[in-house]
PyMOL Python script that loads the backbone (N, CA, C, O; Angstrom):
from pymol import cmd

cmd.read_pdbstr("""\
ATOM      1  N   UNK A   1       0.557  -1.445   0.023  1.00  0.00           N
ATOM      2  CA  UNK A   1       0.265   0.394  -0.034  1.00  0.00           C
ATOM      3  C   UNK A   1       1.418   1.366  -0.092  1.00  0.00           C
ATOM      4  O   UNK A   1       2.641   1.385   0.043  1.00  0.00           O
ATOM      5  N   UNK A   2       0.452   2.123  -0.348  1.00  0.00           N
ATOM      6  CA  UNK A   2       1.679   3.611  -0.957  1.00  0.00           C
ATOM      7  C   UNK A   2       0.589   4.152   0.244  1.00  0.00           C
ATOM      8  O   UNK A   2      -0.592   3.857   0.430  1.00  0.00           O
ATOM      9  N   UNK A   3       1.719   5.286   1.143  1.00  0.00           N
ATOM     10  CA  UNK A   3       1.641   5.996   1.862  1.00  0.00           C
ATOM     11  C   UNK A   3       1.014   7.568   1.432  1.00  0.00           C
ATOM     12  O   UNK A   3       1.086   8.078   0.314  1.00  0.00           O
ATOM     13  N   UNK A   4       0.544   8.011   2.351  1.00  0.00           N
ATOM     14  CA  UNK A   4      -0.473   9.166   1.793  1.00  0.00           C
ATOM     15  C   UNK A   4       0.911  10.416   2.575  1.00  0.00           C
ATOM     16  O   UNK A   4       0.395  11.266   3.301  1.00  0.00           O
ATOM     17  N   UNK A   5       1.606  10.461   2.517  1.00  0.00           N
ATOM     18  CA  UNK A   5       2.455  11.591   2.593  1.00  0.00           C
ATOM     19  C   UNK A   5       2.411  12.079   1.379  1.00  0.00           C
ATOM     20  O   UNK A   5       2.550  13.300   1.445  1.00  0.00           O
ATOM     21  N   UNK A   6       2.248  11.604  -0.020  1.00  0.00           N
ATOM     22  CA  UNK A   6       2.644  12.385  -1.177  1.00  0.00           C
ATOM     23  C   UNK A   6       1.285  13.059  -1.373  1.00  0.00           C
ATOM     24  O   UNK A   6       1.100  13.720  -2.395  1.00  0.00           O
ATOM     25  N   UNK A   7       0.501  12.955  -0.621  1.00  0.00           N
ATOM     26  CA  UNK A   7      -0.840  14.041  -0.617  1.00  0.00           C
ATOM     27  C   UNK A   7      -0.311  15.115   0.188  1.00  0.00           C
ATOM     28  O   UNK A   7      -0.269  16.050  -0.612  1.00  0.00           O
ATOM     29  N   UNK A   8       0.047  15.468   1.118  1.00  0.00           N
ATOM     30  CA  UNK A   8       0.666  16.341   1.370  1.00  0.00           C
ATOM     31  C   UNK A   8       1.752  17.390   0.541  1.00  0.00           C
ATOM     32  O   UNK A   8       1.695  18.615   0.434  1.00  0.00           O
ATOM     33  N   UNK A   9       2.914  16.273  -0.082  1.00  0.00           N
ATOM     34  CA  UNK A   9       3.245  16.882  -1.007  1.00  0.00           C
ATOM     35  C   UNK A   9       2.461  17.685  -1.895  1.00  0.00           C
ATOM     36  O   UNK A   9       2.104  18.772  -1.439  1.00  0.00           O
ATOM     37  N   UNK A  10       2.095  17.379  -3.122  1.00  0.00           N
ATOM     38  CA  UNK A  10       1.601  17.745  -3.896  1.00  0.00           C
ATOM     39  C   UNK A  10       0.502  18.703  -3.221  1.00  0.00           C
ATOM     40  O   UNK A  10       0.635  19.399  -4.227  1.00  0.00           O
ATOM     41  N   UNK A  11      -0.348  19.313  -2.554  1.00  0.00           N
ATOM     42  CA  UNK A  11      -0.672  20.202  -1.986  1.00  0.00           C
ATOM     43  C   UNK A  11       0.336  21.424  -1.979  1.00  0.00           C
ATOM     44  O   UNK A  11       0.204  22.530  -2.503  1.00  0.00           O
ATOM     45  N   UNK A  12       1.604  20.796  -1.077  1.00  0.00           N
ATOM     46  CA  UNK A  12       2.153  22.294  -0.724  1.00  0.00           C
ATOM     47  C   UNK A  12       3.056  22.257  -2.311  1.00  0.00           C
ATOM     48  O   UNK A  12       3.489  23.395  -2.494  1.00  0.00           O
ATOM     49  N   UNK A  13       3.374  21.517  -3.233  1.00  0.00           N
ATOM     50  CA  UNK A  13       3.889  22.121  -4.472  1.00  0.00           C
ATOM     51  C   UNK A  13       2.665  22.856  -4.944  1.00  0.00           C
ATOM     52  O   UNK A  13       3.058  23.514  -5.907  1.00  0.00           O
ATOM     53  N   UNK A  14       1.800  23.009  -4.820  1.00  0.00           N
ATOM     54  CA  UNK A  14       0.120  23.595  -5.706  1.00  0.00           C
ATOM     55  C   UNK A  14       0.455  24.723  -5.061  1.00  0.00           C
ATOM     56  O   UNK A  14       0.736  25.628  -5.847  1.00  0.00           O
ATOM     57  N   UNK A  15       0.565  25.133  -3.445  1.00  0.00           N
ATOM     58  CA  UNK A  15       0.415  26.137  -2.734  1.00  0.00           C
ATOM     59  C   UNK A  15       1.731  27.218  -2.992  1.00  0.00           C
ATOM     60  O   UNK A  15       1.550  28.414  -3.222  1.00  0.00           O
ATOM     61  N   UNK A  16       3.226  26.509  -2.904  1.00  0.00           N
ATOM     62  CA  UNK A  16       4.196  26.778  -3.451  1.00  0.00           C
ATOM     63  C   UNK A  16       4.411  27.420  -4.863  1.00  0.00           C
ATOM     64  O   UNK A  16       5.059  28.440  -5.100  1.00  0.00           O
ATOM     65  N   UNK A  17       3.418  26.238  -6.186  1.00  0.00           N
ATOM     66  CA  UNK A  17       4.052  27.055  -7.486  1.00  0.00           C
ATOM     67  C   UNK A  17       2.574  28.437  -7.218  1.00  0.00           C
ATOM     68  O   UNK A  17       2.838  29.446  -7.872  1.00  0.00           O
ATOM     69  N   UNK A  18       1.686  28.517  -6.694  1.00  0.00           N
ATOM     70  CA  UNK A  18       1.310  29.775  -6.655  1.00  0.00           C
ATOM     71  C   UNK A  18       1.714  31.504  -6.323  1.00  0.00           C
ATOM     72  O   UNK A  18       1.535  32.593  -6.867  1.00  0.00           O
ATOM     73  N   UNK A  19       2.633  30.728  -4.555  1.00  0.00           N
ATOM     74  CA  UNK A  19       2.504  31.782  -4.119  1.00  0.00           C
ATOM     75  C   UNK A  19       4.287  32.349  -5.048  1.00  0.00           C
ATOM     76  O   UNK A  19       4.854  33.364  -4.645  1.00  0.00           O
ATOM     77  N   UNK A  20       4.947  31.430  -6.334  1.00  0.00           N
ATOM     78  CA  UNK A  20       5.936  32.102  -6.661  1.00  0.00           C
ATOM     79  C   UNK A  20       5.758  32.618  -8.084  1.00  0.00           C
ATOM     80  O   UNK A  20       6.572  32.754  -8.998  1.00  0.00           O
ATOM     81  N   UNK A  21       4.287  32.897  -7.990  1.00  0.00           N
ATOM     82  CA  UNK A  21       3.257  33.476  -9.730  1.00  0.00           C
ATOM     83  C   UNK A  21       3.360  32.082 -10.413  1.00  0.00           C
ATOM     84  O   UNK A  21       4.048  32.381 -11.389  1.00  0.00           O
ATOM     85  N   UNK A  22       3.150  30.942 -10.506  1.00  0.00           N
ATOM     86  CA  UNK A  22       3.048  30.129 -11.470  1.00  0.00           C
ATOM     87  C   UNK A  22       1.655  29.556 -11.017  1.00  0.00           C
ATOM     88  O   UNK A  22       1.070  29.554  -9.934  1.00  0.00           O
ATOM     89  N   UNK A  23       1.326  29.027 -12.381  1.00  0.00           N
ATOM     90  CA  UNK A  23       0.064  28.153 -12.054  1.00  0.00           C
ATOM     91  C   UNK A  23       0.348  26.824 -11.769  1.00  0.00           C
ATOM     92  O   UNK A  23       1.531  26.601 -12.025  1.00  0.00           O
ATOM     93  N   UNK A  24      -0.062  26.139 -11.473  1.00  0.00           N
ATOM     94  CA  UNK A  24      -0.294  24.820 -11.087  1.00  0.00           C
ATOM     95  C   UNK A  24      -1.893  24.071 -11.168  1.00  0.00           C
ATOM     96  O   UNK A  24      -2.878  24.744 -10.866  1.00  0.00           O
ATOM     97  N   UNK A  25      -2.009  22.837 -11.539  1.00  0.00           N
ATOM     98  CA  UNK A  25      -2.819  21.930 -11.005  1.00  0.00           C
ATOM     99  C   UNK A  25      -2.594  20.434 -10.653  1.00  0.00           C
ATOM    100  O   UNK A  25      -1.511  19.907 -10.401  1.00  0.00           O
ATOM    101  N   UNK A  26      -3.760  19.877 -10.680  1.00  0.00           N
ATOM    102  CA  UNK A  26      -3.176  18.392 -10.231  1.00  0.00           C
ATOM    103  C   UNK A  26      -4.083  17.104 -11.448  1.00  0.00           C
ATOM    104  O   UNK A  26      -5.248  16.827 -11.735  1.00  0.00           O
ATOM    105  N   UNK A  27      -3.093  16.772 -11.732  1.00  0.00           N
ATOM    106  CA  UNK A  27      -3.904  15.712 -12.620  1.00  0.00           C
ATOM    107  C   UNK A  27      -3.640  14.234 -11.978  1.00  0.00           C
ATOM    108  O   UNK A  27      -2.573  13.621 -11.947  1.00  0.00           O
ATOM    109  N   UNK A  28      -5.001  13.807 -11.441  1.00  0.00           N
ATOM    110  CA  UNK A  28      -5.139  12.427 -11.061  1.00  0.00           C
ATOM    111  C   UNK A  28      -6.485  11.668 -11.744  1.00  0.00           C
ATOM    112  O   UNK A  28      -7.304  12.193 -12.498  1.00  0.00           O
ATOM    113  N   UNK A  29      -6.471  10.489 -11.328  1.00  0.00           N
ATOM    114  CA  UNK A  29      -7.660   9.605 -12.141  1.00  0.00           C
ATOM    115  C   UNK A  29      -7.576   9.311 -13.535  1.00  0.00           C
ATOM    116  O   UNK A  29      -7.740   8.169 -13.963  1.00  0.00           O
ATOM    117  N   UNK A  30      -7.237  10.649 -14.521  1.00  0.00           N
ATOM    118  CA  UNK A  30      -7.268  10.839 -15.820  1.00  0.00           C
ATOM    119  C   UNK A  30      -5.580  10.226 -16.083  1.00  0.00           C
ATOM    120  O   UNK A  30      -5.235   9.825 -17.195  1.00  0.00           O
ATOM    121  N   UNK A  31      -4.820  10.233 -15.119  1.00  0.00           N
ATOM    122  CA  UNK A  31      -3.135   9.535 -15.467  1.00  0.00           C
ATOM    123  C   UNK A  31      -2.837   7.987 -15.448  1.00  0.00           C
ATOM    124  O   UNK A  31      -1.832   7.455 -15.920  1.00  0.00           O
ATOM    125  N   UNK A  32      -3.907   7.347 -14.810  1.00  0.00           N
ATOM    126  CA  UNK A  32      -3.861   6.205 -14.809  1.00  0.00           C
ATOM    127  C   UNK A  32      -3.968   5.436 -15.897  1.00  0.00           C
ATOM    128  O   UNK A  32      -3.278   4.471 -16.225  1.00  0.00           O
ATOM    129  N   UNK A  33      -5.544   6.288 -16.822  1.00  0.00           N
ATOM    130  CA  UNK A  33      -5.835   5.266 -18.270  1.00  0.00           C
ATOM    131  C   UNK A  33      -4.342   5.364 -18.780  1.00  0.00           C
ATOM    132  O   UNK A  33      -3.905   4.362 -19.345  1.00  0.00           O
ATOM    133  N   UNK A  34      -3.274   6.774 -18.605  1.00  0.00           N
ATOM    134  CA  UNK A  34      -2.130   6.919 -19.621  1.00  0.00           C
ATOM    135  C   UNK A  34      -0.774   6.560 -18.771  1.00  0.00           C
ATOM    136  O   UNK A  34       0.395   6.743 -19.111  1.00  0.00           O
ATOM    137  N   UNK A  35      -1.182   6.114 -17.817  1.00  0.00           N
ATOM    138  CA  UNK A  35       0.241   5.963 -17.203  1.00  0.00           C
ATOM    139  C   UNK A  35       1.464   5.391 -17.890  1.00  0.00           C
ATOM    140  O   UNK A  35       2.471   6.064 -17.671  1.00  0.00           O
ATOM    141  N   UNK A  36       1.651   4.325 -18.668  1.00  0.00           N
ATOM    142  CA  UNK A  36       2.408   3.766 -19.595  1.00  0.00           C
ATOM    143  C   UNK A  36       2.844   4.714 -20.494  1.00  0.00           C
ATOM    144  O   UNK A  36       4.049   4.576 -20.705  1.00  0.00           O
ATOM    145  N   UNK A  37       2.144   5.988 -21.355  1.00  0.00           N
ATOM    146  CA  UNK A  37       2.606   6.448 -22.360  1.00  0.00           C
ATOM    147  C   UNK A  37       3.078   7.798 -21.262  1.00  0.00           C
ATOM    148  O   UNK A  37       3.914   8.514 -21.812  1.00  0.00           O
ATOM    149  N   UNK A  38       2.761   8.197 -20.058  1.00  0.00           N
ATOM    150  CA  UNK A  38       3.527   9.293 -19.535  1.00  0.00           C
ATOM    151  C   UNK A  38       5.179   8.716 -18.759  1.00  0.00           C
ATOM    152  O   UNK A  38       6.283   9.260 -18.797  1.00  0.00           O
ATOM    153  N   UNK A  39       4.917   7.949 -18.369  1.00  0.00           N
ATOM    154  CA  UNK A  39       6.279   7.186 -18.215  1.00  0.00           C
ATOM    155  C   UNK A  39       7.175   6.822 -19.035  1.00  0.00           C
ATOM    156  O   UNK A  39       8.266   6.370 -18.689  1.00  0.00           O
ATOM    157  N   UNK A  40       6.791   6.987 -20.238  1.00  0.00           N
ATOM    158  CA  UNK A  40       8.264   6.825 -21.376  1.00  0.00           C
ATOM    159  C   UNK A  40       8.371   8.252 -21.794  1.00  0.00           C
ATOM    160  O   UNK A  40       9.456   8.771 -22.060  1.00  0.00           O
ATOM    161  N   UNK A  41       6.920   9.047 -21.862  1.00  0.00           N
ATOM    162  CA  UNK A  41       7.321  10.544 -22.167  1.00  0.00           C
ATOM    163  C   UNK A  41       8.277  11.192 -21.074  1.00  0.00           C
ATOM    164  O   UNK A  41       9.064  12.092 -21.368  1.00  0.00           O
ATOM    165  N   UNK A  42       8.131  10.582 -19.578  1.00  0.00           N
ATOM    166  CA  UNK A  42       8.812  11.207 -18.375  1.00  0.00           C
ATOM    167  C   UNK A  42       9.883  10.774 -18.094  1.00  0.00           C
ATOM    168  O   UNK A  42      10.592  11.421 -17.325  1.00  0.00           O
ATOM    169  N   UNK A  43      10.454   9.196 -18.787  1.00  0.00           N
ATOM    170  CA  UNK A  43      11.120   8.432 -18.226  1.00  0.00           C
ATOM    171  C   UNK A  43      10.819   7.975 -17.238  1.00  0.00           C
ATOM    172  O   UNK A  43      11.916   7.779 -16.715  1.00  0.00           O
ATOM    173  N   UNK A  44      10.059   7.628 -16.532  1.00  0.00           N
ATOM    174  CA  UNK A  44      10.334   6.904 -15.352  1.00  0.00           C
ATOM    175  C   UNK A  44      10.155   5.753 -15.224  1.00  0.00           C
ATOM    176  O   UNK A  44       9.247   5.208 -15.851  1.00  0.00           O
ATOM    177  N   UNK A  45      11.017   5.012 -14.324  1.00  0.00           N
ATOM    178  CA  UNK A  45      10.795   3.535 -14.528  1.00  0.00           C
ATOM    179  C   UNK A  45       9.866   2.938 -14.478  1.00  0.00           C
ATOM    180  O   UNK A  45       8.915   3.211 -13.746  1.00  0.00           O
ATOM    181  N   UNK A  46       9.954   1.629 -15.535  1.00  0.00           N
ATOM    182  CA  UNK A  46       8.411   0.745 -14.863  1.00  0.00           C
ATOM    183  C   UNK A  46       8.018   0.390 -13.995  1.00  0.00           C
ATOM    184  O   UNK A  46       6.795   0.289 -13.899  1.00  0.00           O
ATOM    185  N   UNK A  47       8.986  -0.029 -12.778  1.00  0.00           N
ATOM    186  CA  UNK A  47       8.645  -0.389 -11.236  1.00  0.00           C
ATOM    187  C   UNK A  47       8.060   0.628 -10.765  1.00  0.00           C
ATOM    188  O   UNK A  47       7.376   0.431  -9.760  1.00  0.00           O
ATOM    189  N   UNK A  48       8.106   1.531 -11.124  1.00  0.00           N
ATOM    190  CA  UNK A  48       7.424   2.861 -10.565  1.00  0.00           C
ATOM    191  C   UNK A  48       6.030   2.700 -10.935  1.00  0.00           C
ATOM    192  O   UNK A  48       5.635   2.001 -11.868  1.00  0.00           O
ATOM    193  N   UNK A  49       5.106   3.577  -9.932  1.00  0.00           N
ATOM    194  CA  UNK A  49       4.015   3.843 -10.281  1.00  0.00           C
ATOM    195  C   UNK A  49       3.196   5.431 -10.014  1.00  0.00           C
ATOM    196  O   UNK A  49       3.131   5.991  -8.920  1.00  0.00           O
ATOM    197  N   UNK A  50       2.652   5.921 -11.232  1.00  0.00           N
ATOM    198  CA  UNK A  50       2.476   7.140 -11.094  1.00  0.00           C
ATOM    199  C   UNK A  50       0.951   7.929 -10.884  1.00  0.00           C
ATOM    200  O   UNK A  50       0.089   8.149 -11.734  1.00  0.00           O
ATOM    201  N   UNK A  51       0.964   8.230  -9.566  1.00  0.00           N
ATOM    202  CA  UNK A  51       0.034   8.664  -9.457  1.00  0.00           C
ATOM    203  C   UNK A  51      -0.883   9.655  -9.463  1.00  0.00           C
ATOM    204  O   UNK A  51      -2.110   9.721  -9.393  1.00  0.00           O
ATOM    205  N   UNK A  52       0.215  10.573  -9.585  1.00  0.00           N
ATOM    206  CA  UNK A  52      -0.350  12.012 -10.086  1.00  0.00           C
ATOM    207  C   UNK A  52       0.765  12.864 -10.519  1.00  0.00           C
ATOM    208  O   UNK A  52       1.973  12.929 -10.294  1.00  0.00           O
ATOM    209  N   UNK A  53      -0.171  13.541 -11.284  1.00  0.00           N
ATOM    210  CA  UNK A  53       0.626  14.801 -12.171  1.00  0.00           C
ATOM    211  C   UNK A  53       0.836  16.001 -11.967  1.00  0.00           C
ATOM    212  O   UNK A  53      -0.070  16.715 -12.395  1.00  0.00           O
ATOM    213  N   UNK A  54       1.677  16.533 -11.479  1.00  0.00           N
ATOM    214  CA  UNK A  54       1.428  18.061 -11.550  1.00  0.00           C
ATOM    215  C   UNK A  54       2.309  19.057 -12.105  1.00  0.00           C
ATOM    216  O   UNK A  54       3.387  19.423 -11.636  1.00  0.00           O
ATOM    217  N   UNK A  55       1.442  19.661 -13.696  1.00  0.00           N
ATOM    218  CA  UNK A  55       1.886  20.258 -14.373  1.00  0.00           C
ATOM    219  C   UNK A  55       2.115  21.940 -13.463  1.00  0.00           C
ATOM    220  O   UNK A  55       1.438  22.273 -12.490  1.00  0.00           O
ATOM    221  N   UNK A  56       3.058  22.659 -13.999  1.00  0.00           N
ATOM    222  CA  UNK A  56       3.591  24.059 -13.652  1.00  0.00           C
ATOM    223  C   UNK A  56       3.917  24.405 -14.269  1.00  0.00           C
ATOM    224  O   UNK A  56       4.732  23.939 -15.066  1.00  0.00           O
ATOM    225  N   UNK A  57       3.221  25.907 -14.207  1.00  0.00           N
ATOM    226  CA  UNK A  57       4.113  26.426 -15.395  1.00  0.00           C
ATOM    227  C   UNK A  57       3.392  28.137 -15.070  1.00  0.00           C
ATOM    228  O   UNK A  57       2.869  28.567 -14.041  1.00  0.00           O
ATOM    229  N   UNK A  58       3.666  28.903 -16.577  1.00  0.00           N
ATOM    230  CA  UNK A  58       3.988  30.101 -16.095  1.00  0.00           C
ATOM    231  C   UNK A  58       2.181  30.606 -16.890  1.00  0.00           C
ATOM    232  O   UNK A  58       2.098  30.554 -18.117  1.00  0.00           O
ATOM    233  N   UNK A  59       1.359  30.893 -16.352  1.00  0.00           N
ATOM    234  CA  UNK A  59      -0.211  30.977 -17.009  1.00  0.00           C
ATOM    235  C   UNK A  59      -0.176  32.200 -17.979  1.00  0.00           C
ATOM    236  O   UNK A  59       0.469  33.241 -17.850  1.00  0.00           O
ATOM    237  N   UNK A  60      -1.157  31.769 -19.136  1.00  0.00           N
ATOM    238  CA  UNK A  60      -1.373  32.991 -20.227  1.00  0.00           C
ATOM    239  C   UNK A  60      -2.362  34.078 -19.412  1.00  0.00           C
ATOM    240  O   UNK A  60      -2.122  35.274 -19.576  1.00  0.00           O
ATOM    241  N   UNK A  61      -3.147  33.794 -18.793  1.00  0.00           N
ATOM    242  CA  UNK A  61      -4.257  34.584 -17.765  1.00  0.00           C
ATOM    243  C   UNK A  61      -4.404  33.964 -16.199  1.00  0.00           C
ATOM    244  O   UNK A  61      -3.945  32.948 -15.678  1.00  0.00           O
ATOM    245  N   UNK A  62      -4.975  34.689 -15.866  1.00  0.00           N
ATOM    246  CA  UNK A  62      -5.312  34.233 -14.102  1.00  0.00           C
ATOM    247  C   UNK A  62      -6.534  34.451 -14.285  1.00  0.00           C
ATOM    248  O   UNK A  62      -6.894  35.554 -14.697  1.00  0.00           O
ATOM    249  N   UNK A  63      -7.540  33.334 -13.986  1.00  0.00           N
ATOM    250  CA  UNK A  63      -8.502  33.362 -13.857  1.00  0.00           C
ATOM    251  C   UNK A  63      -9.624  34.267 -13.111  1.00  0.00           C
ATOM    252  O   UNK A  63      -9.501  33.955 -11.926  1.00  0.00           O
ATOM    253  N   UNK A  64     -10.327  34.925 -13.183  1.00  0.00           N
ATOM    254  CA  UNK A  64     -11.022  36.154 -12.264  1.00  0.00           C
ATOM    255  C   UNK A  64     -11.843  35.238 -11.060  1.00  0.00           C
ATOM    256  O   UNK A  64     -12.634  34.414 -11.519  1.00  0.00           O
ATOM    257  N   UNK A  65     -11.768  35.283 -10.069  1.00  0.00           N
ATOM    258  CA  UNK A  65     -12.545  34.733  -8.773  1.00  0.00           C
ATOM    259  C   UNK A  65     -13.275  35.664  -8.079  1.00  0.00           C
ATOM    260  O   UNK A  65     -12.778  36.552  -7.386  1.00  0.00           O
ATOM    261  N   UNK A  66     -14.890  35.407  -8.319  1.00  0.00           N
ATOM    262  CA  UNK A  66     -15.407  36.711  -7.179  1.00  0.00           C
ATOM    263  C   UNK A  66     -15.410  35.627  -5.775  1.00  0.00           C
ATOM    264  O   UNK A  66     -15.345  34.403  -5.661  1.00  0.00           O
ATOM    265  N   UNK A  67     -15.497  36.530  -5.006  1.00  0.00           N
ATOM    266  CA  UNK A  67     -15.304  35.684  -3.696  1.00  0.00           C
ATOM    267  C   UNK A  67     -16.526  35.965  -3.140  1.00  0.00           C
ATOM    268  O   UNK A  67     -16.911  37.126  -3.004  1.00  0.00           O
ATOM    269  N   UNK A  68     -17.420  34.647  -2.677  1.00  0.00           N
ATOM    270  CA  UNK A  68     -18.934  34.993  -2.019  1.00  0.00           C
ATOM    271  C   UNK A  68     -18.394  36.040  -0.401  1.00  0.00           C
ATOM    272  O   UNK A  68     -17.419  35.804   0.312  1.00  0.00           O
ATOM    273  N   UNK A  69     -19.038  36.747  -0.299  1.00  0.00           N
ATOM    274  CA  UNK A  69     -19.519  37.293   1.310  1.00  0.00           C
ATOM    275  C   UNK A  69     -19.065  36.255   2.273  1.00  0.00           C
ATOM    276  O   UNK A  69     -19.166  35.082   1.911  1.00  0.00           O
ATOM    277  N   UNK A  70     -18.495  36.564   3.647  1.00  0.00           N
ATOM    278  CA  UNK A  70     -18.710  35.112   4.370  1.00  0.00           C
ATOM    279  C   UNK A  70     -19.521  34.863   4.725  1.00  0.00           C
ATOM    280  O   UNK A  70     -19.844  33.675   4.723  1.00  0.00           O
ATOM    281  N   UNK A  71     -20.384  35.892   5.274  1.00  0.00           N
ATOM    282  CA  UNK A  71     -22.067  35.598   5.421  1.00  0.00           C
ATOM    283  C   UNK A  71     -22.271  33.831   4.926  1.00  0.00           C
ATOM    284  O   UNK A  71     -22.636  32.931   5.682  1.00  0.00           O
ATOM    285  N   UNK A  72     -21.945  33.703   3.567  1.00  0.00           N
ATOM    286  CA  UNK A  72     -22.594  32.919   2.648  1.00  0.00           C
ATOM    287  C   UNK A  72     -21.977  31.304   2.781  1.00  0.00           C
ATOM    288  O   UNK A  72     -22.467  30.239   2.406  1.00  0.00           O
ATOM    289  N   UNK A  73     -20.754  31.597   3.447  1.00  0.00           N
ATOM    290  CA  UNK A  73     -19.766  30.157   3.526  1.00  0.00           C
ATOM    291  C   UNK A  73     -19.483  29.913   4.984  1.00  0.00           C
ATOM    292  O   UNK A  73     -18.727  29.089   5.498  1.00  0.00           O
ATOM    293  N   UNK A  74     -20.246  30.800   5.519  1.00  0.00           N
ATOM    294  CA  UNK A  74     -19.631  30.156   7.237  1.00  0.00           C
ATOM    295  C   UNK A  74     -20.565  30.236   7.882  1.00  0.00           C
ATOM    296  O   UNK A  74     -21.191  31.296   7.909  1.00  0.00           O
ATOM    297  N   UNK A  75     -21.027  28.962   8.731  1.00  0.00           N
ATOM    298  CA  UNK A  75     -21.835  28.838   9.849  1.00  0.00           C
ATOM    299  C   UNK A  75     -21.227  28.665  11.341  1.00  0.00           C
ATOM    300  O   UNK A  75     -20.367  28.053  11.975  1.00  0.00           O
ATOM    301  N   UNK A  76     -22.295  29.655  11.472  1.00  0.00           N
ATOM    302  CA  UNK A  76     -21.567  29.428  13.517  1.00  0.00           C
ATOM    303  C   UNK A  76     -22.564  28.672  14.429  1.00  0.00           C
ATOM    304  O   UNK A  76     -23.505  29.144  15.068  1.00  0.00           O
ATOM    305  N   UNK A  77     -22.105  27.279  14.335  1.00  0.00           N
ATOM    306  CA  UNK A  77     -22.184  26.294  15.352  1.00  0.00           C
ATOM    307  C   UNK A  77     -24.005  26.069  14.877  1.00  0.00           C
ATOM    308  O   UNK A  77     -24.911  25.993  15.707  1.00  0.00           O
ATOM    309  N   UNK A  78     -24.177  26.003  13.490  1.00  0.00           N
ATOM    310  CA  UNK A  78     -25.297  25.557  12.897  1.00  0.00           C
ATOM    311  C   UNK A  78     -24.998  25.446  11.494  1.00  0.00           C
ATOM    312  O   UNK A  78     -24.054  26.083  11.025  1.00  0.00           O
ATOM    313  N   UNK A  79     -25.878  24.525  10.614  1.00  0.00           N
ATOM    314  CA  UNK A  79     -25.961  25.047   9.172  1.00  0.00           C
ATOM    315  C   UNK A  79     -26.695  25.761   9.055  1.00  0.00           C
ATOM    316  O   UNK A  79     -26.885  26.277   7.954  1.00  0.00           O
TER     317      UNK A  79
END
""", "prot")
cmd.dss("prot")
cmd.show_as("cartoon", "prot")
cmd.util.cbc("prot")
cmd.orient("prot")
């Protein structure tokens, strides 16, 4: 069984790349179907598993995201 430490690693990579001004996203599930092709492309040894990909790069544009007011997303002691 694979340990879950890679989940934290992936999240830290996403946060760090954004903090440095890069765009990133994680690809999971999608990678399983194409695992062998990705291994060849990225020169990953056959005995290793490819659980997720985190492409990082310079975005051509940042998506505009409107934040909802806190009153809409926070519920104090009840839903």
